[in-house]
C-alpha positions as a Python dict, from the first residue, in 0.01 Angstrom:
ca = {
    (1, 'X'): (0, 0, 0),
    (2, 'X'): (-354, -86, -102),
    (3, 'X'): (-310, -453, -186),
    (4, 'X'): (-581, -710, -255),
    (5, 'X'): (-404, -1001, -84),
    (6, 'X'): (-660, -1264, -182),
    (7, 'X'): (-646, -1158, -547),
    (8, 'X'): (-270, -1197, -559),
    (9, 'X'): (-273, -1529, -373),
    (10, 'X'): (-541, -1658, -608),
    (11, 'X'): (-343, -1552, -916),
    (12, 'X'): (-65, -1803, -838),
    (13, 'X'): (-56, -2167, -942),
    (14, 'X'): (168, -2381, -720),
    (15, 'X'): (298, -2736, -746),
    (16, 'X'): (562, -2956, -582),
    (17, 'X'): (741, -3252, -738),
    (18, 'X'): (1012, -3505, -656),
    (19, 'X'): (1287, -3641, -879),
    (20, 'X'): (1658, -3703, -918),
    (21, 'X'): (1947, -3495, -1046),
    (22, 'X'): (2296, -3641, -1090),
    (23, 'X'): (2179, -3949, -902),
    (24, 'X'): (2067, -3750, -596),
    (25, 'X'): (1706, -3699, -478),
    (26, 'X'): (1572, -3350, -542),
    (27, 'X'): (1251, -3157, -486),
    (28, 'X'): (1112, -2884, -709),
    (29, 'X'): (866, -2603, -652),
    (30, 'X'): (687, -2458, -953),
    (31, 'X'): (502, -2126, -967),
    (32, 'X'): (295, -2002, -1259),
    (33, 'X'): (137, -1659, -1291),
    (34, 'X'): (-9, -1449, -1573),
    (35, 'X'): (82, -1080, -1602),
    (36, 'X'): (-90, -792, -1779),
    (37, 'X'): (182, -729, -2036),
    (38, 'X'): (331, -872, -2354),
    (39, 'X'): (574, -1163, -2352),
    (40, 'X'): (849, -934, -2486),
    (41, 'X'): (797, -688, -2201),
    (42, 'X'): (787, -972, -1949),
    (43, 'X'): (1116, -1103, -2089),
    (44, 'X'): (1272, -757, -2056),
    (45, 'X'): (1149, -722, -1698),
    (46, 'X'): (1314, -1048, -1587),
    (47, 'X'): (1641, -1007, -1783),
    (48, 'X'): (1714, -633, -1787),
    (49, 'X'): (1959, -538, -1513),
    (50, 'X'): (1805, -191, -1488),
    (51, 'X'): (1451, -323, -1436),
    (52, 'X'): (1513, -622, -1206),
    (53, 'X'): (1591, -404, -899),
    (54, 'X'): (1258, -223, -943),
    (55, 'X'): (1066, -539, -853),
    (56, 'X'): (1317, -779, -693),
    (57, 'X'): (1675, -709, -577),
    (58, 'X'): (1979, -514, -699),
    (59, 'X'): (2179, -732, -938),
    (60, 'X'): (2527, -719, -1085),
    (61, 'X'): (2734, -928, -1324),
    (62, 'X'): (2709, -1033, -1687),
    (63, 'X'): (2343, -1098, -1768),
    (64, 'X'): (2405, -1315, -2074),
    (65, 'X'): (2447, -1683, -2155),
    (66, 'X'): (2743, -1817, -1958),
    (67, 'X'): (2767, -1502, -1748),
    (68, 'X'): (2780, -1492, -1371),
    (69, 'X'): (2526, -1281, -1182),
    (70, 'X'): (2493, -1180, -818),
    (71, 'X'): (2185, -1056, -631),
    (72, 'X'): (2285, -813, -357),
    (73, 'X'): (2275, -991, -20),
    (74, 'X'): (2133, -1305, -175),
    (75, 'X'): (2216, -1574, -431),
    (76, 'X'): (2440, -1565, -736),
    (77, 'X'): (2515, -1813, -1008),
    (78, 'X'): (2574, -1881, -1375),
    (79, 'X'): (2322, -1828, -1655),
    (80, 'X'): (2295, -2165, -1832),
    (81, 'X'): (2018, -2093, -2086),
    (82, 'X'): (1895, -1770, -2244),
    (83, 'X'): (1652, -1804, -2534),
    (84, 'X'): (1463, -1480, -2596),
    (85, 'X'): (1176, -1446, -2518),
    (86, 'X'): (1077, -1787, -2388),
    (87, 'X'): (1339, -1963, -2175),
    (88, 'X'): (1592, -1870, -1906),
    (89, 'X'): (1785, -2096, -1668),
    (90, 'X'): (2059, -2045, -1409),
    (91, 'X'): (2231, -2200, -1113),
    (92, 'X'): (2126, -2058, -777),
    (93, 'X'): (2424, -2054, -539),
    (94, 'X'): (2380, -1947, -179),
    (95, 'X'): (2543, -2043, 151),
    (96, 'X'): (2759, -2308, -13),
    (97, 'X'): (2459, -2484, -171),
    (98, 'X'): (2377, -2504, -542),
    (99, 'X'): (2025, -2537, -680),
    (100, 'X'): (1871, -2462, -1019),
    (101, 'X'): (1614, -2213, -1146),
    (102, 'X'): (1434, -2239, -1478),
    (103, 'X'): (1190, -1981, -1617),
    (104, 'X'): (954, -2028, -1911),
    (105, 'X'): (756, -1744, -2071),
    (106, 'X'): (471, -1755, -2319),
    (107, 'X'): (215, -1519, -2467),
    (108, 'X'): (-134, -1562, -2326),
    (109, 'X'): (-322, -1306, -2537),
    (110, 'X'): (-256, -962, -2690),
    (111, 'X'): (-165, -804, -2356),
    (112, 'X'): (-116, -1105, -2132),
    (113, 'X'): (192, -1318, -2071),
    (114, 'X'): (248, -1626, -1858),
    (115, 'X'): (557, -1703, -1650),
    (116, 'X'): (642, -2043, -1505),
    (117, 'X'): (933, -2068, -1261),
    (118, 'X'): (1072, -2396, -1131),
    (119, 'X'): (1332, -2406, -855),
    (120, 'X'): (1493, -2748, -803),
    (121, 'X'): (1704, -2828, -497),
    (122, 'X'): (1861, -3119, -313),
    (123, 'X'): (1688, -3250, -4),
    (124, 'X'): (1815, -3075, 309),
    (125, 'X'): (1743, -2993, 671),
    (126, 'X'): (1576, -2674, 546),
    (127, 'X'): (1334, -2878, 336),
    (128, 'X'): (1260, -3105, 633),
    (129, 'X'): (1178, -2802, 847),
    (130, 'X'): (997, -2573, 603),
    (131, 'X'): (894, -2796, 314),
    (132, 'X'): (839, -2622, -20),
    (133, 'X'): (722, -2302, 145),
    (134, 'X'): (1060, -2145, 222),
    (135, 'X'): (1149, -2139, -146),
    (136, 'X'): (797, -2109, -282),
    (137, 'X'): (693, -1818, -61),
    (138, 'X'): (1016, -1633, -137),
    (139, 'X'): (956, -1655, -508),
    (140, 'X'): (590, -1573, -461),
    (141, 'X'): (690, -1247, -296),
    (142, 'X'): (917, -1176, -592),
    (143, 'X'): (638, -1238, -842),
    (144, 'X'): (409, -1016, -638),
    (145, 'X'): (671, -743, -684),
    (146, 'X'): (674, -817, -1057),
    (147, 'X'): (296, -783, -1081),
    (148, 'X'): (310, -450, -899),
    (149, 'X'): (595, -342, -1128),
    (150, 'X'): (376, -379, -1435),
    (151, 'X'): (121, -152, -1269),
    (152, 'X'): (388, 116, -1205),
    (153, 'X'): (688, 25, -1425),
    (154, 'X'): (888, 339, -1355),
    (155, 'X'): (874, 308, -977),
    (156, 'X'): (1097, 93, -760),
    (157, 'X'): (937, -138, -506),
    (158, 'X'): (897, 45, -178),
    (159, 'X'): (1033, -81, 153),
    (160, 'X'): (997, -461, 129),
    (161, 'X'): (1082, -492, 498),
    (162, 'X'): (803, -254, 586),
    (163, 'X'): (566, -454, 369),
    (164, 'X'): (656, -776, 553),
    (165, 'X'): (565, -607, 882),
    (166, 'X'): (243, -451, 755),
    (167, 'X'): (-101, -604, 802),
    (168, 'X'): (-122, -678, 429),
    (169, 'X'): (226, -827, 423),
    (170, 'X'): (156, -1051, 721),
    (171, 'X'): (-166, -1173, 558),
    (172, 'X'): (14, -1235, 229),
    (173, 'X'): (293, -1441, 385),
    (174, 'X'): (56, -1641, 603),
    (175, 'X'): (-171, -1713, 307),
    (176, 'X'): (116, -1807, 77),
    (177, 'X'): (265, -2036, 342),
    (178, 'X'): (-67, -2214, 389),
    (179, 'X'): (-107, -2249, 11),
    (180, 'X'): (234, -2414, -19),
    (181, 'X'): (135, -2651, 260),
    (182, 'X'): (-167, -2749, 51),
    (183, 'X'): (55, -2793, -256),
    (184, 'X'): (277, -3026, -53),
    (185, 'X'): (-25, -3232, 54),
    (186, 'X'): (-141, -3253, -309),
    (187, 'X'): (206, -3389, -396),
    (188, 'X'): (174, -3666, -139),
    (189, 'X'): (327, -3521, 178),
    (190, 'X'): (167, -3632, 504),
    (191, 'X'): (-90, -3360, 588),
    (192, 'X'): (30, -3303, 944),
    (193, 'X'): (392, -3281, 829),
    (194, 'X'): (297, -3036, 553),
    (195, 'X'): (92, -2817, 787),
    (196, 'X'): (369, -2809, 1047),
    (197, 'X'): (619, -2700, 780),
    (198, 'X'): (374, -2433, 658),
    (199, 'X'): (347, -2296, 1012),
    (200, 'X'): (726, -2278, 1036),
    (201, 'X'): (742, -2099, 702),
    (202, 'X'): (480, -1844, 804),
    (203, 'X'): (665, -1780, 1130),
    (204, 'X'): (990, -1725, 940),
    (205, 'X'): (841, -1468, 702),
    (206, 'X'): (619, -1284, 950),
    (207, 'X'): (854, -1293, 1249),
    (208, 'X'): (583, -1452, 1460),
    (209, 'X'): (642, -1759, 1675),
    (210, 'X'): (519, -2081, 1514),
    (211, 'X'): (221, -2226, 1701),
    (212, 'X'): (274, -2560, 1872),
    (213, 'X'): (-16, -2725, 1694),
}
């Protein structure tokens, strides 16, 4: 794969926020990226069960308001909002935990559309260890797949595991992890804590051992 890693990393806007949900403290990661397509085509790419596996993961279930979906080997949940072509929301249920994903779409020109994804979750040991990167980097990889999909819409993504082990993939995951560390610092996290979490995230995605310092 001939991938301009820096271009894709630079195309992403990242932010981290804190709040409450049902009286419990939560943290949210937000990703925003613009794609070279129309908002209607972007909507179809993120809601059409035949297209989603081409850039993300195989999916099953009822992809409609109130329906339950399941990503193969990953999370499932219930679709709680579906307003074509601008708003989609769902629960994200994995490993006994429930979190929430919300997606907003808007036109950004005649052949340009903007997607904003926010994933909100309860505080946990995972957050303490990895910070926003574990969730943020995962979604960033998904949106990289979406960008590549619009370049070759009829082709399925090729060998995501192989990509993670490639030189480009390693650079992408290290860069994304570092960027989420910077987003955490911008949100008020202690810089050393944020950098340590970013190193743990990079090690998780690249398979490398996290450096001690």
